[in-house]
C-alpha positions as CSV (number, residue, x, y, z in Angstrom):
1,M,28.3,52.0,8.8
2,R,26.5,54.3,11.2
3,K,22.6,55.2,10.3
4,K,21.7,58.7,11.1
5,L,18.8,59.5,13.0
6,N,15.4,59.7,10.8
7,K,13.7,63.1,11.1
8,K,10.3,61.7,10.5
9,L,11.1,59.2,13.8
10,K,12.3,62.2,16.1
11,S,9.2,63.8,14.9
12,Y,7.2,61.2,16.0
13,I,8.9,60.7,19.1
14,E,8.6,64.5,20.4
15,T,5.1,64.7,19.6
16,N,3.7,61.2,21.1
17,I,6.0,60.3,23.2
18,L,8.5,62.7,25.1
19,P,4.6,64.2,26.2
20,V,4.4,61.3,28.7
21,Y,7.0,62.3,30.6
22,D,5.5,65.8,31.4
23,D,3.5,64.7,34.6
24,F,6.5,62.3,35.7
25,D,8.5,63.9,39.1
26,K,12.0,65.7,37.9
27,G,14.4,62.7,38.2
28,H,12.5,60.5,35.6
29,G,10.4,63.5,33.5
30,K,11.2,65.0,29.8
31,N,14.1,66.6,31.0
32,H,15.9,64.1,32.1
33,I,14.6,62.0,29.0
34,L,16.3,64.7,26.3
35,A,19.5,64.8,28.6
36,V,19.5,61.1,28.2
37,A,19.4,61.2,24.4
38,Q,22.0,63.6,24.0
39,R,24.6,61.3,25.8
40,S,23.4,58.8,24.5
41,L,24.2,60.3,21.2
42,S,27.7,61.5,22.1
43,I,28.5,58.1,23.3
44,C,28.0,56.9,20.4
45,S,29.8,58.7,18.4
46,G,32.8,56.8,19.1
47,F,31.2,53.7,17.6
48,D,31.5,53.5,13.3
49,D,29.2,50.7,13.1
50,I,25.9,52.1,15.4
51,D,22.0,53.0,14.5
52,E,21.6,56.2,16.3
53,N,17.8,55.2,15.5
54,I,18.0,52.7,18.0
55,V,20.2,54.6,20.4
56,Y,17.7,57.4,20.4
57,T,14.6,55.5,21.0
58,A,15.5,53.4,23.6
59,A,16.5,56.8,25.5
60,C,13.2,58.0,24.8
61,Y,11.6,55.1,25.8
62,H,13.5,53.9,28.5
63,D,11.6,55.2,31.5
64,I,8.2,55.6,30.1
65,G,7.6,52.5,32.3
66,M,7.3,54.8,35.1
67,K,3.7,55.3,34.4
68,I,2.7,52.1,35.2
69,E,5.0,51.7,38.2
70,R,8.2,52.7,39.5
71,K,9.4,49.6,41.0
72,N,9.3,47.6,37.9
73,H,9.4,50.3,35.2
74,A,12.5,48.9,32.9
75,L,10.5,45.8,32.8
76,H,7.6,48.0,31.8
77,S,9.1,50.1,29.4
78,K,10.3,47.1,27.6
79,E,6.6,45.7,27.2
80,L,5.3,49.3,26.2
81,V,8.0,49.5,23.3
82,L,6.7,45.8,22.0
83,K,3.5,47.1,22.0
84,D,3.8,50.2,20.0
85,E,2.7,48.8,16.9
86,N,4.2,52.4,15.0
87,L,7.4,51.6,15.5
88,K,7.1,49.1,12.8
89,N,7.0,52.2,10.7
90,F,10.5,52.6,11.4
91,F,11.8,49.3,12.5
92,T,12.0,45.7,11.8
93,Q,11.4,43.1,14.7
94,Q,14.4,42.8,15.8
95,E,15.2,46.0,16.0
96,I,12.3,46.7,18.0
97,E,13.2,43.7,20.4
98,T,16.8,45.3,20.8
99,I,15.1,48.7,21.8
100,A,13.1,47.0,24.6
101,Q,15.9,45.0,25.8
102,A,18.0,48.0,26.1
103,C,15.2,49.6,28.0
104,A,15.2,46.6,30.5
105,D,18.6,46.4,31.0
106,H,19.2,50.5,31.4
107,S,19.5,49.9,35.2
108,T,23.0,48.9,36.8
109,S,21.3,48.5,40.4
110,A,20.4,44.8,39.6
111,G,23.7,44.1,38.7
112,I,22.9,42.4,35.1
113,K,25.2,43.4,32.2
114,P,23.2,44.8,29.2
115,K,22.7,42.3,26.6
116,S,23.8,44.9,23.4
117,I,26.1,47.9,23.1
118,Y,23.0,49.8,22.7
119,G,21.9,48.5,26.2
120,M,25.5,49.6,27.4
121,I,25.0,53.0,25.8
122,L,21.6,53.2,27.5
123,S,22.9,52.5,30.7
124,D,25.8,54.6,30.8
125,A,23.8,57.8,29.5
126,D,21.4,57.2,32.3
127,K,23.7,58.1,34.7
128,D,24.4,61.9,35.4
129,D,27.6,63.2,34.4
130,D,27.2,66.5,36.0
131,I,28.0,66.9,39.5
132,D,25.6,69.5,40.4
133,I,22.9,68.1,38.3
134,S,23.7,65.1,40.5
135,L,23.9,66.3,43.4
136,S,20.5,68.8,43.2
137,R,18.7,65.8,42.2
138,A,19.7,63.9,45.8
139,W,19.3,66.8,47.8
140,E,15.6,67.2,46.6
141,Y,15.4,63.6,46.7
142,S,16.0,64.0,50.5
143,I,14.2,66.8,51.6
144,N,11.3,65.7,50.0
145,H,11.4,62.6,51.7
146,F,12.7,63.4,55.0
147,P,11.4,66.5,55.8
148,E,12.2,65.7,59.3
149,N,15.7,66.0,58.4
150,T,18.5,68.5,59.4
151,F,21.3,69.8,57.0
152,D,23.8,67.2,58.2
153,D,21.2,64.7,58.2
154,N,20.8,65.0,54.5
155,V,24.3,65.3,54.0
156,E,24.8,62.1,55.8
157,N,22.3,60.4,53.8
158,I,23.6,61.8,50.1
159,Y,27.1,60.3,51.8
160,Q,26.1,56.9,52.2
161,Q,24.2,57.0,48.8
162,I,27.7,58.1,46.7
163,V,29.1,55.5,49.2
164,M,27.4,52.7,48.0
165,R,27.0,53.8,44.8
166,F,30.6,54.7,43.7
167,G,32.7,53.2,46.9
168,E,35.5,50.6,46.2
169,N,32.2,47.8,45.8
170,G,29.6,50.4,44.5
171,T,26.7,49.7,42.7
172,V,27.1,51.9,39.4
173,K,28.6,49.9,36.9
174,Y,29.9,51.8,33.8
175,Y,30.4,49.9,30.2
176,I,31.9,52.7,27.9
177,I,33.4,55.5,29.8
178,S,33.5,58.6,28.0
179,P,35.7,62.0,29.8
180,Q,33.3,63.6,30.9
181,D,31.6,60.2,33.3
182,S,35.5,59.9,33.5
183,A,35.4,63.2,35.3
184,F,32.3,63.2,37.3
185,L,33.3,59.7,39.2
186,K,36.6,61.4,40.0
187,T,34.6,63.6,42.0
188,M,32.6,61.4,43.8
189,K,35.4,59.8,44.6
190,L,37.0,62.8,46.3
191,F,33.5,63.2,48.1
192,I,33.7,59.5,50.2
193,K,37.4,60.6,51.0
194,D,36.4,64.1,52.3
195,K,32.7,64.3,53.7
196,N,33.3,68.2,54.4
197,Y,33.8,69.3,50.4
198,L,30.6,67.0,50.0
199,R,29.2,69.0,52.7
200,N,30.5,72.9,51.3
201,K,29.2,71.8,47.5
202,L,25.7,70.8,48.8
203,K,25.5,73.5,51.3
204,E,26.1,75.7,47.2
205,I,23.9,73.5,45.6
206,S,21.1,74.0,48.5
207,H,21.2,77.9,48.6
208,L,21.7,77.8,52.3
209,P,23.9,80.3,54.4
210,D,26.7,78.8,56.8
211,C,25.4,75.5,58.6
């Protein structure tokens, strides 16, 4: 039977955990966390036997390890979940370990399948399902890290990233494909087939005149 989200748990996280993300970069900030939490709850609505409290908590903690370092942040997030004594007010030790493991498993870049349905939900929810948001993040990253690049250099960089992530042997893996994810993947594959389509979309995203 589905366990609905506990209001006291939600209040605890909103007061004590979400503010930690205020100083993070845009790609891992509070807006991203809230979006992942919303997508996680949306995905889990298709399951009868799920605990929304575990889903929501894993989503809200999954990037908190960024405050230690970026490279291994998923593992740091796991450690911070296990160290949070306040979670014992809401969960059993086994449930806390499930949350922690979901955080550790949320990135698909390592090619390791999540160990539970909660990790699969979080992994899928952590991926953008909005084309404009996804390309905006990619554009911002490119112009900030490669300021010397021309517009076409940035297009090429983003194109290669899309191929690497969503191409035939792409690194991005989905476990529970929602209709929104399916539409997102279809568009990404169109970008791979037609680089000019991607170029025009990035021109729109970046608010640049004709290039």
